[in-house]
C-alpha positions as a printed NumPy array, in Angstrom:
array([[ 98.077, -60.008, 212.636],
       [ 95.627, -60.05 , 215.546],
       [ 91.866, -60.149, 215.068],
       [ 91.413, -56.39 , 215.542],
       [ 94.019, -55.611, 212.919],
       [ 92.541, -58.16 , 210.564],
       [ 89.051, -56.739, 211.1  ],
       [ 90.114, -53.138, 210.531],
       [ 92.088, -54.23 , 207.438],
       [ 88.938, -55.787, 205.932],
       [ 86.921, -52.667, 206.787],
       [ 89.579, -50.636, 204.976],
       [ 89.029, -52.778, 201.914],
       [ 85.308, -51.997, 202.099],
       [ 86.117, -48.293, 202.337],
       [ 88.297, -48.53 , 199.259],
       [ 85.467, -50.305, 197.384],
       [ 83.137, -47.51 , 198.328],
       [ 85.571, -44.879, 197.013],
       [ 86.188, -46.765, 193.748],
       [ 83.59 , -47.722, 191.187],
       [ 81.346, -50.186, 193.005],
       [ 82.146, -53.749, 191.991],
       [ 79.609, -56.254, 193.312],
       [ 81.823, -59.324, 192.864],
       [ 84.71 , -57.647, 194.736],
       [ 82.246, -56.508, 197.406],
       [ 80.986, -60.076, 197.771],
       [ 84.57 , -61.337, 198.136],
       [ 85.439, -58.816, 200.857],
       [ 82.082, -59.355, 202.555],
       [ 82.758, -63.111, 202.676],
       [ 86.186, -62.422, 204.284],
       [ 84.458, -60.3  , 206.903],
       [ 81.804, -62.947, 207.574],
       [ 84.442, -65.678, 207.959],
       [ 86.342, -63.553, 210.46 ],
       [ 83.166, -62.813, 212.425],
       [ 82.308, -66.508, 212.555],
       [ 85.817, -67.243, 213.807],
       [ 85.561, -64.551, 216.462],
       [ 82.106, -65.776, 217.476],
       [ 83.378, -69.368, 217.748],
       [ 86.224, -68.244, 220.015],
       [ 84.062, -65.832, 222.037],
       [ 84.784, -67.464, 225.422],
       [ 88.521, -67.223, 224.877],
       [ 88.255, -63.635, 223.704],
       [ 86.191, -62.647, 226.746],
       [ 89.025, -63.771, 228.973],
       [ 91.491, -61.688, 226.943],
       [ 91.957, -58.362, 228.711],
       [ 93.323, -56.87 , 225.488],
       [ 89.761, -56.529, 224.205],
       [ 88.585, -54.979, 227.44 ],
       [ 91.508, -52.566, 227.504],
       [ 90.805, -51.361, 223.96 ],
       [ 87.19 , -50.341, 224.234],
       [ 87.778, -47.141, 222.255],
       [ 89.157, -49.113, 219.305],
       [ 85.972, -51.166, 219.22 ],
       [ 83.804, -48.064, 219.381],
       [ 85.765, -46.667, 216.413],
       [ 85.289, -49.918, 214.514],
       [ 81.555, -49.851, 215.176],
       [ 81.374, -46.279, 213.961],
       [ 83.24 , -47.219, 210.769],
       [ 80.882, -50.161, 210.185],
       [ 77.827, -47.934, 210.567],
       [ 79.271, -45.388, 208.147],
       [ 80.052, -48.073, 205.571],
       [ 76.608, -49.57 , 206.01 ],
       [ 74.998, -46.218, 205.146],
       [ 77.121, -45.925, 201.984],
       [ 77.345, -49.471, 200.657],
       [ 73.912, -50.987, 201.335],
       [ 72.032, -48.59 , 199.01 ],
       [ 74.548, -49.357, 196.233],
       [ 74.204, -53.093, 196.775],
       [ 70.377, -52.855, 196.775],
       [ 70.393, -50.915, 193.477],
       [ 72.703, -53.472, 191.862],
       [ 70.639, -56.336, 193.23 ],
       [ 67.359, -54.866, 191.985],
       [ 68.936, -54.238, 188.553],
       [ 70.162, -57.854, 188.454],
       [ 66.688, -59.14 , 189.326],
       [ 65.059, -56.984, 186.624],
       [ 67.409, -58.422, 183.978],
       [ 66.228, -62.013, 184.708]])
């Protein structure tokens, strides 16, 4: 699985979490997967810049960015509510 496929797969997991009952521990797990992948991509940035595959697939990246923005709008408010509830229980 290449990095784009792996990235979109993880985003799909986030979409499924948004559709299902929100589970903060599962969200944290998927979010950690996404962060690890982004760190790996960032670490290999020079190699990826030389890879014309990424340049040739600009539309795929624009679609990924759109999906991220959509998920952000849906998931962040849920996470903030859960976080504030957790803090009030302490």
